[in-house]
KOLKEKOL-311137 format. One record per residue (C-alpha): residue number from 1; x, y, z; residue in one letter. Coordinates in steps of 0.1 Angstrom, whole numbers. Last residue first. Example, Ala and Ser with C-alpha at 12.3 -4.5 7.8 and 13.67 -1.06 7.14 Angstrom:
# KOLKEKOL-311137
> 2,137,-11,71,S
> 1,123,-45,78,A
//
This chain:
# KOLKEKOL-311137
> 363,-1948,-679,-1370,K
> 362,-1944,-691,-1334,V
> 361,-1921,-669,-1314,K
> 360,-1896,-689,-1292,K
> 359,-1903,-682,-1256,R
> 358,-1877,-664,-1235,I
> 357,-1874,-675,-1199,R
> 356,-1852,-706,-1205,T
> 355,-1828,-684,-1227,N
> 354,-1827,-660,-1198,L
> 353,-1810,-686,-1176,F
> 352,-1785,-698,-1202,L
> 351,-1774,-663,-1211,F
> 350,-1775,-650,-1175,L
> 349,-1754,-678,-1163,F
> 348,-1729,-674,-1191,V
> 347,-1728,-636,-1184,P
> 346,-1720,-643,-1148,L
> 345,-1694,-670,-1154,P
> 344,-1671,-648,-1177,F
> 343,-1671,-614,-1159,S
> 342,-1662,-633,-1128,L
> 341,-1626,-632,-1138,Y
> 340,-1627,-594,-1142,I
> 339,-1643,-591,-1107,I
> 338,-1616,-612,-1093,Y
> 337,-1589,-589,-1108,D
> 336,-1607,-559,-1093,Y
> 335,-1607,-574,-1059,M
> 334,-1569,-580,-1059,N
> 333,-1549,-609,-1072,L
> 332,-1514,-615,-1058,S
> 331,-1507,-652,-1057,T
> 330,-1519,-664,-1092,S
> 329,-1518,-701,-1100,A
> 328,-1554,-708,-1089,S
> 327,-1568,-677,-1108,V
> 326,-1548,-686,-1139,Y
> 325,-1561,-722,-1137,H
> 324,-1596,-710,-1132,A
> 323,-1594,-690,-1164,L
> 322,-1586,-722,-1183,L
> 321,-1614,-740,-1164,C
> 320,-1639,-714,-1176,A
> 319,-1627,-715,-1212,V
> 318,-1629,-753,-1211,S
> 317,-1664,-754,-1195,G
> 316,-1678,-729,-1220,I
> 315,-1663,-748,-1250,F
> 314,-1674,-782,-1237,V
> 313,-1709,-768,-1232,F
> 312,-1710,-754,-1267,L
> 311,-1698,-788,-1281,I
> 310,-1726,-806,-1263,A
> 309,-1752,-781,-1275,I
> 308,-1738,-785,-1310,R
> 307,-1743,-823,-1308,K
> 306,-1778,-819,-1295,E
> 305,-1788,-796,-1323,T
> 304,-1796,-759,-1317,I
> 303,-1831,-749,-1328,G
> 302,-1844,-727,-1300,K
> 301,-1861,-758,-1284,F
> 300,-1826,-774,-1283,F
> 299,-1813,-745,-1263,L
> 298,-1843,-749,-1240,H
> 297,-1835,-786,-1235,H
> 296,-1799,-779,-1226,T
> 295,-1809,-752,-1200,T
> 294,-1832,-778,-1183,H
> 293,-1869,-779,-1187,D
> 292,-1876,-814,-1199,K
> 291,-1887,-827,-1165,G
> 290,-1876,-846,-1134,G
> 289,-1892,-840,-1100,I
> 288,-1868,-825,-1074,F
> 287,-1876,-788,-1081,P
> 286,-1912,-794,-1070,S
> 285,-1935,-772,-1090,K
> 284,-1951,-739,-1080,G
> 283,-1943,-723,-1114,K
> 282,-1917,-699,-1098,A
> 281,-1904,-729,-1079,L
> 280,-1898,-748,-1111,R
> 279,-1881,-718,-1128,N
> 278,-1858,-710,-1099,I
> 277,-1848,-746,-1092,F
> 276,-1842,-753,-1129,V
> 275,-1820,-723,-1134,T
> 274,-1800,-730,-1102,T
> 273,-1794,-766,-1113,T
> 272,-1783,-756,-1148,D
> 271,-1760,-728,-1136,T
> 270,-1744,-749,-1109,L
> 269,-1738,-778,-1133,P
> 268,-1723,-755,-1159,L
> 267,-1702,-731,-1138,I
> 266,-1684,-757,-1117,F
> 265,-1649,-747,-1126,V
> 264,-1655,-710,-1128,L
> 263,-1679,-704,-1099,A
> 262,-1659,-727,-1077,V
> 261,-1626,-709,-1085,L
> 260,-1643,-675,-1078,V
> 259,-1655,-688,-1045,L
> 258,-1620,-700,-1036,N
> 257,-1604,-667,-1045,K
> 256,-1630,-647,-1024,V
> 255,-1624,-668,-993,P
> 254,-1635,-643,-967,F
> 253,-1615,-635,-936,H
> 252,-1630,-604,-920,V
> 251,-1626,-567,-927,P
> 250,-1614,-575,-963,L
> 249,-1580,-571,-979,N
> 248,-1580,-596,-1008,V
> 247,-1556,-624,-1002,S
> 246,-1519,-621,-1005,N
> 245,-1516,-659,-1006,I
> 244,-1548,-680,-1005,V
> 243,-1544,-718,-1001,P
> 242,-1567,-738,-1024,V
> 241,-1591,-755,-1000,N
> 240,-1624,-747,-1018,W
> 239,-1612,-751,-1053,C
> 238,-1588,-780,-1057,F
> 237,-1594,-802,-1027,E
> 236,-1630,-794,-1021,I
> 235,-1639,-795,-1058,G
> 234,-1621,-829,-1061,M
> 233,-1643,-842,-1033,I
> 232,-1675,-828,-1049,A
> 231,-1664,-842,-1083,L
> 230,-1662,-877,-1069,F
> 229,-1695,-873,-1050,V
> 228,-1713,-862,-1081,G
> 227,-1695,-887,-1104,L
> 226,-1706,-917,-1084,F
> 225,-1741,-903,-1081,Q
> 224,-1742,-896,-1119,S
> 223,-1730,-930,-1128,G
> 222,-1753,-952,-1108,T
> 221,-1781,-926,-1114,D
> 220,-1779,-937,-1150,G
> 219,-1748,-936,-1172,M
> 218,-1769,-938,-1203,F
> 217,-1762,-961,-1233,M
> 216,-1764,-963,-1271,K
> 215,-1763,-925,-1276,S
> 214,-1770,-906,-1308,P
> 213,-1754,-884,-1296,H
> 212,-1724,-892,-1274,F
> 211,-1730,-919,-1247,N
> 210,-1714,-950,-1263,F
> 209,-1681,-935,-1274,I
> 208,-1684,-913,-1243,L
> 207,-1680,-943,-1221,F
> 206,-1643,-947,-1231,G
> 205,-1636,-911,-1224,A
> 204,-1655,-913,-1191,L
> 203,-1635,-943,-1178,A
> 202,-1603,-925,-1189,G
> 201,-1612,-894,-1170,L
> 200,-1622,-916,-1140,V
> 199,-1588,-933,-1140,S
> 198,-1569,-901,-1146,L
> 197,-1585,-886,-1116,C
> 196,-1576,-916,-1095,L
> 195,-1541,-913,-1108,F
> 194,-1538,-877,-1097,A
> 193,-1551,-885,-1062,Q
> 192,-1528,-915,-1058,P
> 191,-1496,-895,-1065,N
> 190,-1470,-894,-1093,L
> 189,-1452,-861,-1091,G
> 188,-1464,-831,-1071,E
> 187,-1453,-807,-1099,N
> 186,-1476,-778,-1089,I
> 185,-1486,-775,-1126,Y
> 184,-1491,-813,-1131,L
> 183,-1514,-816,-1102,K
> 182,-1534,-785,-1114,E
> 181,-1536,-801,-1149,S
> 180,-1552,-832,-1133,I
> 179,-1579,-811,-1116,F
> 178,-1586,-792,-1148,F
> 177,-1589,-824,-1168,T
> 176,-1614,-835,-1142,I
> 175,-1635,-805,-1149,M
> 174,-1634,-810,-1187,V
> 173,-1642,-847,-1184,M
> 172,-1672,-839,-1161,S
> 171,-1686,-815,-1187,V
> 170,-1682,-841,-1214,L
> 169,-1698,-870,-1195,T
> 168,-1726,-848,-1181,T
> 167,-1735,-836,-1216,I
> 166,-1730,-868,-1236,G
> 165,-1766,-873,-1246,D
> 164,-1791,-851,-1227,M
> 163,-1804,-849,-1191,N
> 162,-1775,-858,-1169,D
> 161,-1773,-823,-1155,L
> 160,-1799,-832,-1129,M
> 159,-1777,-860,-1115,N
> 158,-1747,-837,-1115,I
> 157,-1767,-812,-1095,S
> 156,-1780,-837,-1070,N
> 155,-1745,-850,-1062,M
> 154,-1734,-813,-1062,L
> 153,-1759,-803,-1036,G
> 152,-1754,-832,-1012,V
> 151,-1716,-826,-1013,V
> 150,-1717,-788,-1012,W
> 149,-1744,-786,-985,L
> 148,-1726,-811,-963,V
> 147,-1693,-793,-968,T
> 146,-1710,-760,-961,L
> 145,-1721,-772,-927,L
> 144,-1686,-786,-919,Y
> 143,-1668,-754,-928,N
> 142,-1694,-732,-910,V
> 141,-1690,-754,-879,F
> 140,-1652,-753,-881,D
> 139,-1653,-714,-882,S
> 138,-1624,-696,-898,Q
> 137,-1636,-704,-933,F
> 136,-1615,-720,-961,C
> 135,-1611,-754,-945,K
> 134,-1638,-773,-964,M
> 133,-1640,-810,-958,H
> 132,-1620,-842,-964,T
> 131,-1607,-853,-930,G
> 130,-1621,-888,-925,T
> 129,-1651,-876,-904,A
> 128,-1659,-849,-928,I
> 127,-1659,-873,-957,L
> 126,-1681,-898,-939,I
> 125,-1705,-870,-930,L
> 124,-1709,-859,-966,A
> 123,-1715,-895,-978,C
> 122,-1741,-899,-950,I
> 121,-1759,-869,-963,L
> 120,-1760,-883,-998,Q
> 119,-1774,-916,-984,T
> 118,-1801,-897,-965,S
> 117,-1810,-877,-996,F
> 116,-1815,-909,-1016,K
> 115,-1835,-926,-989,L
> 114,-1857,-895,-987,L
> 113,-1862,-895,-1025,P
> 112,-1876,-930,-1024,R
> 111,-1858,-956,-1044,T
> 110,-1866,-962,-1081,D
> 109,-1858,-1000,-1079,F
> 108,-1830,-1008,-1103,A
> 107,-1817,-974,-1112,D
> 106,-1822,-962,-1076,D
> 105,-1804,-992,-1062,A
> 104,-1775,-987,-1085,L
> 103,-1773,-950,-1076,G
> 102,-1773,-959,-1039,M
> 101,-1746,-985,-1045,L
> 100,-1724,-960,-1064,F
> 99,-1728,-933,-1038,A
> 98,-1718,-958,-1011,L
> 97,-1688,-969,-1030,T
> 96,-1678,-933,-1038,V
> 95,-1681,-924,-1001,T
> 94,-1662,-954,-987,Y
> 93,-1633,-951,-1012,L
> 92,-1628,-914,-1005,F
> 91,-1630,-920,-968,G
> 90,-1604,-947,-972,L
> 89,-1582,-922,-991,L
> 88,-1587,-896,-964,K
> 87,-1580,-920,-935,K
> 86,-1547,-933,-950,D
> 85,-1543,-967,-934,S
> 84,-1550,-985,-967,L
> 83,-1518,-970,-983,Y
> 82,-1498,-980,-952,S
> 81,-1510,-1016,-956,S
> 80,-1503,-1015,-994,F
> 79,-1466,-1005,-991,N
> 78,-1451,-1011,-1025,G
> 77,-1467,-981,-1042,L
> 76,-1478,-1003,-1071,S
> 75,-1501,-1023,-1048,L
> 74,-1519,-992,-1036,G
> 73,-1522,-977,-1071,I
> 72,-1536,-1010,-1085,F
> 71,-1562,-1013,-1057,L
> 70,-1576,-978,-1063,F
> 69,-1573,-982,-1101,S
> 68,-1594,-1014,-1100,F
> 67,-1619,-997,-1078,L
> 66,-1621,-967,-1100,F
> 65,-1624,-988,-1131,I
> 64,-1652,-1009,-1117,M
> 63,-1669,-978,-1104,F
> 62,-1670,-960,-1138,F
> 61,-1679,-992,-1156,S
> 60,-1710,-996,-1135,I
> 59,-1719,-960,-1140,G
> 58,-1724,-966,-1177,G
> 57,-1752,-991,-1171,L
> 56,-1784,-972,-1179,A
> 55,-1796,-994,-1208,P
> 54,-1816,-976,-1235,K
> 53,-1853,-971,-1241,V
> 52,-1860,-945,-1268,T
> 51,-1876,-911,-1264,P
> 50,-1843,-895,-1252,S
> 49,-1848,-866,-1229,W
> 48,-1855,-887,-1198,R
> 47,-1876,-872,-1171,A
> 46,-1910,-878,-1186,T
> 45,-1898,-912,-1198,Q
> 44,-1887,-921,-1162,M
> 43,-1922,-917,-1149,E
> 42,-1937,-937,-1177,S
> 41,-1916,-968,-1170,N
> 40,-1889,-980,-1193,N
> 39,-1856,-977,-1176,R
> 38,-1832,-1004,-1188,I
> 37,-1806,-1013,-1162,G
> 36,-1809,-1050,-1168,L
> 35,-1834,-1059,-1194,T
> 34,-1813,-1069,-1224,K
> 33,-1779,-1055,-1215,A
> 32,-1752,-1082,-1220,L
> 31,-1740,-1067,-1252,R
> 30,-1740,-1032,-1238,L
> 29,-1721,-1044,-1207,L
> 28,-1695,-1061,-1228,I
> 27,-1689,-1030,-1250,S
> 26,-1689,-1008,-1218,N
> 25,-1661,-1030,-1203,I
> 24,-1640,-1030,-1235,L
> 23,-1643,-992,-1240,V
> 22,-1634,-986,-1204,S
> 21,-1603,-1009,-1206,F
> 20,-1591,-991,-1237,I
> 19,-1595,-957,-1220,F
> 18,-1578,-970,-1188,I
> 17,-1547,-981,-1208,G
> 16,-1546,-948,-1227,A
> 15,-1549,-928,-1195,F
> 14,-1520,-947,-1179,Y
> 13,-1499,-941,-1210,L
> 12,-1507,-904,-1211,I
> 11,-1501,-900,-1173,Y
> 10,-1467,-917,-1175,T
> 9,-1458,-896,-1205,L
> 8,-1466,-864,-1185,P
> 7,-1446,-877,-1155,I
> 6,-1414,-883,-1173,N
> 5,-1386,-887,-1146,D
> 4,-1409,-905,-1122,Q
> 3,-1416,-931,-1149,F
> 2,-1380,-943,-1147,N
> 1,-1374,-961,-1180,M
//
């Protein structure tokens, strides 16, 4: 059978193989985990939602599968040397590896925030140097500056979203499914980017068995930093750099379509991070110190179970990504159309934000 002739079936078979591989790896890691990766100090317990001590090893399986897939894809193309000479792919590999190593060090040694920030900054600079950066603004300086802010911001945002069983795993799966569907829609065929997305999606699906409430394992900073830079790269490719045809008529070039795509696809991590920043700064607290004040926590305080919160976030993310697909596929949207599409993320933000500001009445 020629896999090029049946791309959806190829994707399904590849995903199934990665899923099984992920389940096996995480099962082995869970059996081996006695002290490695377990976070048990008082500082971490104030930041962790779960009151029990669990291994934070999920991110190791993410990177192992990514690396295996990266090498497998290169070998299957038949021209491995040409594959490795692709600057963007190498930049991709370097940044996810650096993010993984930094997260691993943070899980093991509780590294200083400055070291973490510096590593995130280096990740952004590597991406820019290897050709992965925003191209939606006319000024290169603006594009580079916003790329740095986007990469560093999203790596921290995904890290902060990892505050309750299954939330970051499920939200990331929804976003990656959107990226894969975009590849299928434009019919680019079998390409490395799509297979890398499939690999991470399969890795997350296998990990979810151990991470859904009640979880047996956390992804840790190892996983959240890896996912943060991976999603940042995909966001640049599929949201920020989507070509705009028949753009909105404005006095200056302004990427309205790209901003709407970002608002839809990344609605949940952006909402949670923005809410936490606003609330902590309003209380005179550092927004970078962990706590149980996220949007997910406040939903739980209002009586919604952890499983239902996870289902709610999947529903919100899925609807947002479905709308994002229509925005991405459309070539003649006007300003009123964009306002209509924004009518979904704005109420979601207000709902989740205001829920953190409203105290439950004590009877």
